[in-house]
ROSE-4610 file (N, C-alpha, C; in Angstrom, 1 decimal, always signed):
// ROSE-4610
residu = [M/M/M/Y/Y/Y/C/C/C/Y/Y/Y/E/E/E/S/S/S/A/A/A/I/I/I/D/D/D/L/L/L/L/L/L/A/A/A/H/H/H/A/A/A/S/S/S/L/L/L/E/E/E/G/G/G/D/D/D/F/F/F/A/A/A/D/D/D/K/K/K/T/T/T/R/R/R/L/L/L/S/S/S/L/L/L/G/G/G/G/G/G/V/V/V/S/S/S/D/D/D/V/V/V/A/A/A/L/L/L/E/E/E/K/K/K/F/F/F/I/I/I/S/S/S/Q/Q/Q/N/N/N/P/P/P/S/S/S/L/L/L/T/T/T/K/K/K/I/I/I/T/T/T/F/F/F/C/C/C/L/L/L/D/D/D/S/S/S/D/D/D/Q/Q/Q/T/T/T/G/G/G/A/A/A/E/E/E/A/A/A/T/T/T/E/E/E/R/R/R/L/L/L/A/A/A/Q/Q/Q/K/K/K/Y/Y/Y/A/A/A/Q/Q/Q/K/K/K/G/G/G/F/F/F/E/E/E/I/I/I/G/G/G/V/V/V/I/I/I/K/K/K/P/P/P/K/K/K/L/L/L/K/K/K/D/D/D/F/F/F/G/G/G/Q/Q/Q/D/D/D/I/I/I/Q/Q/Q/A/A/A/F/F/F/R/R/R/K/K/K/A/A/A/E/E/E/S/S/S/T/T/T/K/K/K/V/V/V/E/E/E/K/K/K/S/S/S/S/S/S/G/G/G/K/K/K/V/V/V/S/S/S/E/E/E/D/D/D/K/K/K/S/S/S/E/E/E/S/S/S/K/K/K/S/S/S/E/E/E/N/N/N/S/S/S/S/S/S/K/K/K/K/K/K/S/S/S/S/S/S/E/E/E/L/L/L/T/T/T/Q/Q/Q/S/S/S]
num = [1/1/1/2/2/2/3/3/3/4/4/4/5/5/5/6/6/6/7/7/7/8/8/8/9/9/9/10/10/10/11/11/11/12/12/12/13/13/13/14/14/14/15/15/15/16/16/16/17/17/17/18/18/18/19/19/19/20/20/20/21/21/21/22/22/22/23/23/23/24/24/24/25/25/25/26/26/26/27/27/27/28/28/28/29/29/29/30/30/30/31/31/31/32/32/32/33/33/33/34/34/34/35/35/35/36/36/36/37/37/37/38/38/38/39/39/39/40/40/40/41/41/41/42/42/42/43/43/43/44/44/44/45/45/45/46/46/46/47/47/47/48/48/48/49/49/49/50/50/50/51/51/51/52/52/52/53/53/53/54/54/54/55/55/55/56/56/56/57/57/57/58/58/58/59/59/59/60/60/60/61/61/61/62/62/62/63/63/63/64/64/64/65/65/65/66/66/66/67/67/67/68/68/68/69/69/69/70/70/70/71/71/71/72/72/72/73/73/73/74/74/74/75/75/75/76/76/76/77/77/77/78/78/78/79/79/79/80/80/80/81/81/81/82/82/82/83/83/83/84/84/84/85/85/85/86/86/86/87/87/87/88/88/88/89/89/89/90/90/90/91/91/91/92/92/92/93/93/93/94/94/94/95/95/95/96/96/96/97/97/97/98/98/98/99/99/99/100/100/100/101/101/101/102/102/102/103/103/103/104/104/104/105/105/105/106/106/106/107/107/107/108/108/108/109/109/109/110/110/110/111/111/111/112/112/112/113/113/113/114/114/114/115/115/115/116/116/116/117/117/117/118/118/118/119/119/119/120/120/120/121/121/121/122/122/122/123/123/123/124/124/124/125/125/125/126/126/126/127/127/127/128/128/128/129/129/129/130/130/130/131/131/131]
x = [+121.1/+120.1/+119.0/+117.8/+116.6/+115.7/+115.3/+114.5/+113.1/+112.0/+110.7/+109.9/+108.8/+108.0/+107.2/+106.8/+106.0/+106.4/+106.0/+106.2/+105.5/+104.3/+103.5/+104.2/+104.8/+105.6/+106.8/+107.4/+108.6/+108.2/+107.2/+106.7/+106.2/+105.5/+105.0/+106.2/+107.2/+108.4/+109.2/+109.3/+110.1/+109.3/+108.0/+107.1/+107.3/+107.3/+107.4/+108.8/+109.8/+111.2/+111.3/+110.5/+110.6/+111.7/+112.3/+113.4/+113.2/+113.1/+113.0/+114.3/+115.2/+116.4/+117.6/+117.6/+118.8/+119.2/+118.2/+118.5/+118.1/+118.8/+118.4/+117.4/+116.3/+115.2/+114.8/+114.4/+114.0/+112.8/+111.8/+110.7/+111.0/+110.9/+111.1/+110.0/+108.8/+107.6/+107.2/+107.3/+107.0/+108.2/+108.4/+109.6/+110.7/+110.6/+111.6/+112.8/+114.0/+115.1/+115.6/+114.7/+115.1/+115.5/+114.6/+114.9/+116.2/+116.5/+117.7/+118.9/+118.8/+120.0/+120.3/+119.3/+119.5/+120.1/+119.6/+120.2/+121.6/+121.9/+123.3/+124.2/+123.7/+124.6/+124.9/+124.0/+124.1/+124.9/+125.0/+125.6/+126.6/+127.7/+128.7/+129.3/+129.3/+129.9/+129.0/+127.8/+126.9/+127.5/+127.4/+128.0/+127.0/+125.9/+125.0/+123.5/+122.8/+121.4/+120.6/+119.5/+118.6/+117.3/+116.8/+115.5/+114.4/+113.4/+112.3/+111.0/+110.9/+109.8/+108.7/+107.5/+106.4/+106.7/+105.9/+106.2/+105.2/+104.6/+103.8/+104.7/+104.2/+105.0/+105.8/+105.1/+105.8/+107.0/+106.8/+107.8/+108.9/+108.6/+109.6/+110.5/+109.9/+110.6/+111.5/+111.0/+111.8/+112.9/+112.7/+113.8/+114.9/+114.6/+115.6/+116.3/+115.6/+116.2/+117.1/+116.6/+117.4/+118.6/+118.4/+119.5/+120.6/+120.3/+121.4/+122.1/+121.3/+121.8/+122.8/+122.4/+123.3/+124.4/+124.2/+125.3/+126.4/+126.0/+127.0/+127.7/+127.1/+127.7/+128.6/+128.7/+129.6/+129.0/+127.6/+127.0/+126.8/+126.9/+126.5/+124.9/+124.3/+122.8/+122.2/+121.1/+120.3/+118.8/+118.1/+116.6/+115.9/+114.8/+113.9/+112.5/+111.9/+110.5/+109.5/+108.4/+107.2/+106.6/+106.0/+105.4/+104.1/+103.4/+102.2/+102.6/+101.6/+101.9/+102.9/+102.7/+103.6/+103.6/+104.5/+104.7/+103.5/+102.7/+101.4/+100.5/+100.4/+99.5/+100.2/+101.5/+102.2/+101.8/+101.9/+101.6/+100.1/+99.2/+97.8/+97.6/+98.2/+98.1/+98.7/+99.8/+100.5/+99.6/+99.0/+98.1/+96.9/+96.3/+95.2/+95.5/+96.7/+97.1/+97.3/+97.9/+98.2/+96.8/+95.9/+94.6/+93.9/+94.0/+93.4/+94.0/+95.3/+96.0/+95.5/+95.4/+94.9/+93.5/+92.6/+91.3/+91.2/+92.0/+92.0/+92.5/+93.6/+94.2/+93.4/+92.6/+91.8/+90.4/+90.1/+88.7/+87.6/+88.0/+86.9/+86.1/+84.9/+84.0/+84.2/+83.7/+83.9/+83.3/+82.3/+81.7/+82.7/+83.7/+84.7/+85.9/+85.8/+87.0/+87.5/+86.7/+87.2/+87.9/+87.4/+88.1/+89.5/+89.5/+90.8/+91.8/+91.3/+92.2/+92.8/+91.9/+92.3/+93.4/+93.1/+94.0/+95.4/+95.3/+96.5/+97.3/+96.6/+97.3/+98.0/+97.3/+97.9/+99.2/+99.0/+100.1/+101.3/+101.1/+102.1/+102.8/+102.0/+102.5/+103.4/+102.9/+103.7/+105.0/+105.0/+106.2/+107.2/+106.7/+107.5/+108.2/+107.4/+108.0/+109.0/+108.9/+109.9/+111.2/+111.1/+112.3/+113.4]
y = [+11.9/+12.4/+11.3/+11.7/+10.8/+11.1/+10.1/+10.3/+9.6/+10.3/+9.9/+10.0/+9.2/+9.2/+10.5/+11.1/+12.3/+13.2/+14.5/+15.5/+15.1/+14.5/+14.2/+13.1/+12.1/+11.1/+11.6/+12.6/+13.2/+13.9/+14.7/+15.4/+14.5/+13.4/+12.4/+11.7/+11.3/+10.6/+11.6/+12.8/+13.8/+14.0/+14.1/+14.2/+13.0/+11.8/+10.6/+10.6/+11.1/+11.1/+12.3/+13.3/+14.5/+15.5/+15.3/+16.3/+16.7/+18.0/+18.6/+19.1/+19.5/+20.3/+19.4/+18.2/+17.4/+16.6/+16.5/+15.6/+16.3/+16.0/+16.5/+15.5/+16.1/+15.2/+15.7/+14.8/+15.1/+14.3/+15.0/+14.3/+14.0/+12.8/+12.4/+12.7/+13.0/+13.2/+11.9/+10.8/+9.5/+8.6/+7.7/+6.8/+7.0/+8.1/+8.5/+9.2/+9.1/+9.7/+11.0/+11.7/+12.9/+14.0/+14.1/+15.1/+14.7/+13.4/+13.0/+13.3/+13.0/+13.4/+14.8/+15.7/+17.1/+17.5/+16.9/+17.2/+16.8/+15.6/+15.2/+16.1/+16.6/+17.4/+18.8/+19.2/+20.4/+20.2/+19.0/+18.6/+17.5/+17.7/+16.7/+16.0/+16.6/+15.9/+14.9/+14.7/+13.7/+12.3/+11.5/+10.2/+9.1/+9.5/+8.5/+8.9/+7.9/+8.1/+7.0/+7.4/+6.5/+6.6/+5.5/+5.5/+5.1/+6.0/+5.8/+5.8/+4.9/+4.8/+3.9/+3.9/+3.2/+1.7/+1.0/-0.5/-1.3/-0.6/-1.4/-1.9/-2.6/-3.2/-2.2/-1.1/-0.1/+0.5/+0.8/+1.4/+0.4/-0.9/-1.9/-2.1/-2.1/-2.3/-1.1/+0.1/+1.3/+1.4/+1.0/+1.0/+0.1/-1.1/-2.0/-1.5/-1.0/-0.4/+0.8/+1.7/+2.9/+2.6/+1.7/+1.3/+0.7/-0.2/-0.8/+0.2/+1.1/+2.1/+3.0/+3.5/+4.4/+3.8/+2.5/+1.8/+1.6/+1.3/+1.2/+2.5/+3.6/+4.9/+5.3/+4.4/+4.6/+5.2/+5.4/+5.9/+4.8/+5.2/+4.3/+4.4/+3.2/+3.1/+2.6/+3.3/+2.8/+2.7/+2.0/+1.8/+1.9/+2.7/+2.7/+2.5/+1.4/+1.1/+1.5/+2.1/+2.4/+1.0/+1.1/-0.1/-0.5/+0.5/+0.3/+0.6/+1.1/+1.3/+2.5/+3.5/+4.7/+5.4/+6.4/+7.1/+8.0/+8.3/+9.0/+8.1/+6.9/+5.9/+5.6/+5.6/+5.3/+6.4/+7.7/+8.7/+8.8/+8.4/+8.3/+7.2/+6.1/+5.0/+5.4/+6.1/+6.6/+7.5/+8.5/+9.4/+8.8/+7.8/+7.1/+6.3/+5.7/+4.9/+5.9/+7.0/+8.0/+8.5/+8.8/+9.3/+8.2/+7.0/+5.9/+5.8/+6.0/+6.0/+7.1/+8.3/+9.5/+9.2/+8.7/+8.4/+7.4/+6.4/+5.3/+5.9/+6.7/+7.2/+8.2/+9.0/+10.0/+9.6/+8.3/+7.8/+8.4/+9.1/+9.7/+8.7/+9.0/+8.1/+8.3/+7.4/+7.5/+8.7/+9.3/+10.5/+11.7/+11.6/+12.7/+12.5/+11.5/+11.2/+12.4/+13.1/+14.2/+15.2/+15.5/+16.4/+15.9/+14.6/+14.0/+14.0/+13.7/+13.7/+15.1/+16.1/+17.4/+17.9/+17.5/+17.8/+17.1/+15.9/+15.1/+15.6/+16.0/+16.5/+17.8/+18.7/+19.9/+19.7/+18.7/+18.3/+17.8/+16.9/+16.4/+17.5/+18.4/+19.5/+20.4/+20.6/+21.4/+20.8/+19.4/+18.7/+18.8/+18.6/+18.6/+20.0/+21.1/+22.4/+22.7/+22.1/+22.4/+21.6/+20.5/+19.7/+20.4]
z = [+25.3/+24.5/+24.5/+24.8/+24.9/+23.7/+22.9/+21.8/+22.0/+21.6/+21.8/+20.5/+20.4/+19.2/+19.1/+20.3/+20.2/+21.4/+21.2/+22.3/+23.6/+23.5/+24.7/+25.4/+24.7/+25.4/+26.1/+25.4/+26.0/+27.3/+27.3/+28.5/+29.6/+29.2/+30.2/+30.9/+30.1/+30.7/+31.6/+31.1/+32.0/+33.3/+33.2/+34.4/+35.3/+34.8/+35.6/+36.3/+35.6/+36.2/+37.1/+36.9/+37.8/+37.4/+36.2/+35.9/+34.4/+34.2/+32.9/+32.4/+33.3/+32.9/+32.8/+33.4/+33.5/+32.2/+31.3/+30.1/+28.9/+27.8/+26.5/+25.9/+25.5/+25.0/+23.6/+22.7/+21.4/+21.0/+20.4/+19.8/+18.4/+18.0/+16.6/+15.7/+16.2/+15.4/+14.7/+15.3/+14.7/+14.9/+13.9/+14.0/+13.0/+12.3/+11.4/+12.2/+11.6/+12.3/+11.7/+10.9/+10.3/+11.4/+12.4/+13.5/+14.2/+14.4/+15.1/+14.2/+12.9/+12.1/+12.1/+12.1/+12.2/+13.5/+14.6/+15.9/+16.0/+15.5/+15.5/+14.7/+13.5/+12.7/+13.4/+14.3/+15.0/+16.4/+16.8/+18.1/+17.9/+17.2/+16.8/+18.0/+19.2/+20.4/+21.0/+20.5/+21.1/+20.9/+22.0/+22.0/+22.4/+23.1/+23.6/+23.2/+22.7/+22.3/+23.1/+23.8/+24.4/+23.7/+23.2/+22.5/+23.5/+23.5/+24.5/+23.6/+22.7/+21.8/+22.4/+21.7/+22.2/+22.3/+23.1/+23.2/+22.4/+21.4/+20.4/+19.3/+18.4/+17.3/+16.5/+16.1/+15.4/+16.2/+17.4/+18.3/+18.5/+18.7/+18.9/+17.7/+16.5/+15.3/+15.0/+15.3/+15.1/+16.1/+17.3/+18.3/+17.8/+17.4/+16.9/+15.7/+14.7/+13.5/+13.8/+14.6/+14.9/+15.8/+16.8/+17.7/+16.9/+16.0/+15.1/+14.3/+13.6/+12.7/+13.5/+14.7/+15.4/+16.1/+16.5/+17.1/+16.0/+14.8/+13.7/+13.4/+13.7/+13.5/+14.7/+15.7/+16.9/+18.1/+18.1/+19.3/+20.4/+21.6/+22.7/+22.7/+22.8/+22.7/+24.0/+24.3/+25.5/+25.0/+25.8/+25.4/+26.7/+26.8/+27.9/+27.3/+27.8/+27.3/+28.3/+27.8/+28.7/+29.2/+30.4/+31.0/+30.2/+29.7/+28.9/+27.5/+26.6/+25.2/+25.0/+25.8/+25.7/+27.0/+27.1/+28.4/+28.7/+27.8/+28.1/+28.9/+28.4/+29.2/+30.5/+30.6/+31.9/+32.9/+32.5/+33.5/+33.9/+32.9/+33.3/+34.3/+34.2/+35.1/+36.5/+36.4/+37.7/+38.4/+37.7/+38.4/+38.9/+38.2/+38.7/+40.0/+40.0/+41.2/+42.3/+42.1/+43.1/+43.7/+42.8/+43.2/+44.1/+43.7/+44.5/+45.9/+45.9/+47.2/+48.1/+47.5/+48.3/+48.8/+47.9/+48.3/+49.5/+49.4/+50.4/+51.7/+51.7/+52.9/+53.5/+52.8/+53.4/+53.7/+53.3/+53.6/+52.8/+51.7/+50.9/+50.2/+50.0/+49.2/+47.7/+46.9/+45.5/+44.8/+45.4/+44.9/+44.8/+45.6/+45.7/+44.8/+43.8/+43.0/+42.2/+41.6/+40.8/+41.6/+42.9/+43.7/+44.1/+44.5/+44.9/+43.7/+42.5/+41.4/+41.1/+41.2/+41.0/+42.1/+43.3/+44.4/+44.2/+43.8/+43.6/+42.4/+41.3/+40.2/+40.5/+41.3/+41.7/+42.6/+43.5/+44.4/+43.6/+42.6/+41.8/+41.0/+40.4/+39.6/+40.5/+41.7/+42.7/+43.0/+43.2/+43.6/+42.4/+41.1/+40.0/+39.8/+40.0/+39.8/+40.9/+42.1/+43.1/+42.9/+42.1/+41.9/+41.1]
């Protein structure tokens, strides 16, 4: 079970990993554990929780607090931190880097950036749906 602060972070991280169906993912809607408590009550066989909260101060404090709380309840705990503030920013940086690679490899001039980004986003979306 992977827990995120927001739905957009959940989707961004799943896109970065390239798998939407292989993992159970939950948006907490912030740093409260109300949604997690509800999910646990409906899925009593759950044994592992991986927190994927933002890497800002609020996210770091919530990760520590929630990890301790659920470890004391007997859950195996994992933590995945975004490289930037959140997974939304991570995927934006990834797409920008991929777009730059495409531009350099194709020899396109900077005026064609929007076209290259659009082509690259379509290619990435196509690759993700084929996975």
